[in-house]
C-alpha positions as CSV (number, residue, x, y, z in Angstrom):
1,M,33.6,19.2,-127.8
2,A,34.1,22.9,-126.4
3,D,31.0,24.9,-126.9
4,S,31.8,27.1,-129.9
5,R,28.7,29.3,-128.9
6,P,29.3,32.9,-128.1
7,D,28.4,34.4,-124.5
8,R,23.9,35.6,-124.6
9,K,21.8,36.4,-121.9
10,Q,18.5,34.0,-121.7
11,T,15.3,36.0,-121.0
12,S,12.3,34.2,-118.8
13,L,9.3,35.6,-120.5
14,P,5.9,36.4,-118.6
15,A,3.0,33.8,-119.4
16,D,0.2,35.9,-121.7
17,P,-2.9,34.5,-121.7
18,A,-4.8,37.2,-124.0
19,D,-4.8,34.8,-126.7
20,P,-5.8,31.6,-125.8
21,T,-5.0,30.1,-129.4
22,D,-1.3,31.2,-128.9
23,P,0.1,28.9,-126.3
24,A,3.8,30.2,-125.9
25,P,3.6,34.2,-125.4
26,A,4.9,36.5,-127.7
27,P,8.3,37.8,-126.5
28,A,8.7,41.5,-125.4
29,G,8.4,43.8,-128.1
30,I,6.6,41.6,-130.6
31,D,3.0,42.8,-131.7
32,K,1.0,39.3,-132.5
33,S,-1.0,41.0,-134.5
34,T,1.1,41.7,-137.3
35,V,1.9,39.1,-139.7
36,H,5.7,38.4,-140.4
37,I,6.5,35.9,-143.5
38,A,9.1,34.2,-140.8
39,R,6.8,33.1,-138.7
40,V,4.1,32.1,-141.9
41,Y,6.4,30.3,-143.3
42,N,7.2,28.4,-140.0
43,Y,3.2,27.6,-140.3
44,W,3.3,26.3,-143.4
45,L,6.7,24.1,-142.8
46,G,4.5,22.8,-139.6
47,G,6.3,24.5,-136.7
48,K,4.3,26.1,-133.8
49,D,6.1,29.6,-133.7
50,N,3.4,31.6,-135.2
51,F,0.6,33.7,-133.8
52,A,-3.1,33.6,-134.9
53,A,-2.4,36.7,-137.5
54,D,0.2,34.9,-139.1
55,R,-1.6,31.6,-139.4
56,A,-4.8,33.2,-140.4
57,A,-2.5,34.9,-143.4
58,A,-1.1,31.6,-144.2
59,E,-4.5,29.9,-145.0
60,Q,-5.5,32.7,-147.5
61,V,-2.5,31.9,-149.3
62,I,-3.2,28.6,-149.0
63,A,-6.7,28.2,-149.8
64,A,-5.7,30.6,-153.2
65,Y,-2.6,28.7,-153.9
66,P,-2.8,25.5,-152.0
67,A,0.5,24.1,-153.7
68,V,2.4,26.9,-151.3
69,L,2.8,23.8,-148.8
70,A,4.5,21.6,-151.5
71,S,6.4,24.5,-152.7
72,V,8.3,25.9,-149.4
73,R,8.9,22.2,-148.3
74,A,10.5,21.8,-151.5
75,Q,12.5,25.5,-151.0
76,R,13.7,23.4,-147.8
77,A,14.8,20.6,-149.3
78,F,16.3,22.6,-152.1
79,L,18.4,24.6,-149.5
80,G,19.3,21.4,-147.9
81,R,20.5,19.7,-151.4
82,A,22.5,22.8,-152.1
83,V,24.2,23.4,-149.0
84,H,25.2,20.1,-148.8
85,F,26.8,20.6,-152.9
86,L,28.8,23.2,-151.6
87,A,30.4,21.6,-148.2
88,A,30.7,18.0,-150.1
89,E,31.9,19.1,-153.1
90,A,32.5,22.6,-153.6
91,G,34.9,22.8,-151.0
92,I,33.1,25.4,-149.0
93,T,33.4,25.7,-145.6
94,Q,31.5,29.3,-144.7
95,F,28.2,30.4,-145.2
96,L,26.5,33.4,-144.9
97,D,22.6,32.4,-144.4
98,I,20.6,35.5,-145.3
99,G,16.9,35.4,-144.0
100,T,17.5,32.7,-141.9
101,G,13.8,32.2,-140.6
102,L,12.9,30.2,-137.7
103,P,14.9,26.9,-136.9
104,S,13.5,23.6,-138.9
105,A,14.7,20.2,-139.5
106,D,18.0,20.2,-141.2
107,N,19.3,23.6,-140.6
108,T,22.1,25.3,-143.0
109,H,24.8,24.3,-140.0
110,E,23.2,20.8,-139.2
111,V,24.0,19.7,-143.2
112,A,27.2,21.9,-143.5
113,Q,29.0,20.5,-140.4
114,R,27.7,16.8,-141.3
115,A,29.6,17.1,-144.5
116,A,32.6,19.1,-143.7
117,P,32.5,19.1,-139.4
118,R,34.8,22.5,-139.4
119,S,32.3,24.6,-141.2
120,R,31.1,27.7,-139.7
121,I,28.1,29.8,-140.1
122,V,26.3,33.0,-139.9
123,Y,22.8,33.2,-139.8
124,V,21.1,36.7,-140.5
125,D,17.3,37.5,-139.6
126,N,15.8,40.7,-139.5
127,D,12.5,39.5,-137.2
128,P,13.1,39.6,-133.7
129,I,11.4,36.4,-132.6
130,V,14.0,34.5,-135.0
131,R,16.3,36.0,-132.4
132,T,14.5,34.4,-129.3
133,H,14.7,31.2,-130.8
134,A,18.8,31.6,-131.8
135,D,19.8,29.2,-129.1
136,A,18.3,26.7,-131.3
137,L,20.4,27.9,-134.3
138,L,23.4,28.6,-132.0
139,T,23.6,24.8,-130.8
140,S,26.8,23.4,-132.7
141,G,28.4,20.1,-131.7
142,S,30.8,20.0,-134.2
143,R,34.4,21.6,-134.4
144,G,32.7,24.6,-136.5
145,S,30.7,27.4,-135.5
146,V,27.7,28.8,-135.7
147,T,26.9,32.6,-135.0
148,Y,23.1,34.7,-135.2
149,V,23.1,38.3,-136.1
150,Q,20.0,40.5,-136.5
151,A,20.6,42.7,-139.3
152,D,18.2,43.6,-142.4
153,L,19.6,42.7,-146.3
154,R,18.6,46.2,-147.4
155,N,22.0,47.1,-145.5
156,P,24.4,44.6,-147.1
157,E,27.6,46.4,-146.0
158,P,26.9,46.0,-142.3
159,I,26.2,42.4,-142.4
160,L,29.2,42.0,-144.5
161,R,31.4,43.4,-141.5
162,V,30.0,41.8,-138.6
163,A,30.1,38.4,-140.6
164,A,33.7,39.3,-140.5
165,A,34.0,38.6,-137.3
166,S,33.3,34.9,-137.8
167,L,34.2,34.0,-141.4
168,S,37.6,34.4,-143.3
169,I,35.7,36.9,-146.3
170,G,39.0,36.8,-148.3
171,K,38.2,33.0,-148.6
172,P,35.3,31.6,-150.3
173,V,32.0,31.9,-148.8
174,G,28.5,30.1,-149.7
175,L,26.2,32.9,-149.6
176,L,22.6,31.5,-149.5
177,L,19.5,33.8,-150.2
178,A,16.7,31.7,-150.1
179,G,13.1,32.9,-150.0
180,V,14.2,36.6,-149.0
181,L,14.5,38.4,-152.2
182,H,11.0,38.2,-152.8
183,C,10.5,40.4,-149.4
184,I,12.3,43.1,-151.4
185,P,10.6,45.6,-153.5
186,D,11.7,46.5,-156.9
187,S,12.1,50.1,-155.7
188,E,14.8,48.8,-153.1
189,D,16.8,47.5,-155.9
190,P,17.2,44.0,-154.7
191,A,19.4,43.5,-157.8
192,G,21.9,45.8,-156.3
193,I,21.9,44.5,-153.2
194,V,23.0,41.3,-154.2
195,R,25.5,42.5,-156.4
196,R,26.9,44.6,-153.4
197,L,26.9,41.7,-151.2
198,L,29.0,39.3,-153.5
199,A,31.4,42.3,-154.4
200,G,32.0,41.9,-150.8
201,L,33.1,38.2,-151.4
202,A,36.1,36.8,-152.6
203,P,36.5,34.8,-156.0
204,G,35.3,31.0,-155.5
205,S,32.6,31.8,-153.3
206,Y,29.1,30.7,-154.1
207,L,25.1,32.3,-154.3
208,V,22.6,30.2,-153.3
209,L,19.2,31.4,-154.7
210,A,15.4,30.8,-154.5
211,H,12.4,32.5,-155.0
212,P,8.8,32.4,-155.3
213,A,7.6,33.0,-159.4
214,S,4.7,35.0,-160.4
215,D,5.2,32.7,-164.1
216,I,3.7,29.9,-163.1
217,H,0.1,28.9,-161.7
218,T,0.2,32.7,-162.5
219,E,-3.6,33.3,-161.3
220,Q,-3.5,30.9,-158.4
221,I,-0.1,32.6,-157.4
222,G,-1.0,36.3,-157.7
223,V,-4.2,35.9,-156.0
224,A,-2.1,34.3,-152.9
225,A,0.4,36.9,-153.0
226,T,-2.7,39.8,-153.4
227,R,-4.4,38.3,-150.0
228,F,-0.9,38.3,-148.2
229,N,-0.2,41.3,-148.9
230,E,-3.1,42.8,-147.8
231,L,-2.7,41.1,-144.5
232,A,1.1,42.0,-143.8
233,A,2.7,45.0,-142.7
234,Q,5.7,43.8,-145.1
235,G,4.6,42.5,-148.7
236,V,6.1,40.2,-151.2
237,T,7.0,40.7,-154.7
238,L,7.1,37.3,-156.8
239,R,8.9,37.4,-159.9
240,G,9.0,35.9,-163.4
241,R,12.0,33.7,-164.2
242,D,14.1,37.0,-166.6
243,A,13.4,38.8,-163.6
244,V,15.0,36.2,-160.9
245,Q,18.1,35.6,-163.7
246,R,18.8,39.1,-163.1
247,F,20.0,38.3,-159.3
248,L,22.2,35.8,-160.8
249,D,24.4,38.1,-163.1
250,G,28.1,38.0,-162.4
251,V,28.0,34.6,-161.1
252,D,28.4,30.9,-163.1
253,L,25.6,28.5,-162.9
254,V,26.4,25.6,-161.3
255,E,24.4,22.6,-164.0
256,P,21.2,22.4,-164.0
257,G,21.0,26.3,-163.8
258,L,18.2,28.1,-162.6
259,V,15.1,25.7,-162.8
260,Q,11.8,25.4,-160.7
261,L,14.0,24.2,-157.3
262,H,12.5,21.1,-157.0
263,R,14.5,20.4,-160.0
264,W,17.7,21.1,-158.8
265,R,19.3,18.0,-158.4
266,P,16.1,16.4,-157.0
267,G,16.9,13.8,-154.3
268,P,14.2,11.1,-153.3
269,G,11.3,11.4,-151.5
270,G,10.7,15.0,-153.4
271,P,7.9,16.4,-155.7
272,E,7.5,14.8,-158.8
273,P,10.0,16.5,-161.3
274,G,7.2,16.6,-163.7
275,H,4.9,19.0,-161.6
276,D,5.2,22.5,-161.7
277,L,5.8,24.6,-158.3
278,A,5.9,28.3,-158.6
279,N,9.2,28.8,-157.0
280,Y,13.1,29.1,-158.7
281,G,16.3,28.0,-157.4
282,A,19.7,28.1,-158.5
283,V,23.8,27.9,-157.6
284,G,26.1,30.0,-158.9
285,R,30.0,30.6,-158.9
286,K,31.5,33.7,-158.7
287,P,34.7,34.2,-161.0
């Protein structure tokens, strides 16, 4: 198969012995003392691409809300089920995944291209360390393509313009916002950002949304968020079901609608649907 990856430079980084708890050096320009949500999620998912500050913040959250580990893993599984649904059942072969995070098992392109080998995926994240791991994201052995863009969700129009170089924006796209909108405070109008993204996509496009909940296990999750926000340079805003529902205005929800994400078309091996997790998920179609 031809390699569909774009040309890119690779840089060898010098060893950094300053912090023995971090086996890998920090890439140039990365402050290891600053907590970043992508690296915290990586730690929760069992990854190694995180630093001591990230691990400390992650453990503070676990201490306050131990179910966060089940929640983030269920979010990953929800994303996989939703992408499979779009590629295998809804006929979507283009994906715009914003807030990609660090590579893990069953990344969006792997799930999509198993079901539809010609699928094209554009990953977007604003964490420079994700850029350093983009090679893993950009490896595609299929007839599709995978592209990475470093950009910020707060500026959706440039994201759409750059994505248009890889995707046919005039045709339906799967827009993935899984575990990213809680990084946008209400003062920056996250619902408006979603509307602007959807406005730039063709009818028949789908929105996949996952968002941590503030109204499930309220006391524990509230303490966990407070602890994280005290340590992180950029905090998070958890939201109740009604607030998350507003992000879905303008799309027709796919059954079962907006639910705790482990209850969205659950697969084998996940948390029991009868157990609560403080995380909502939904898939909706733009009419």
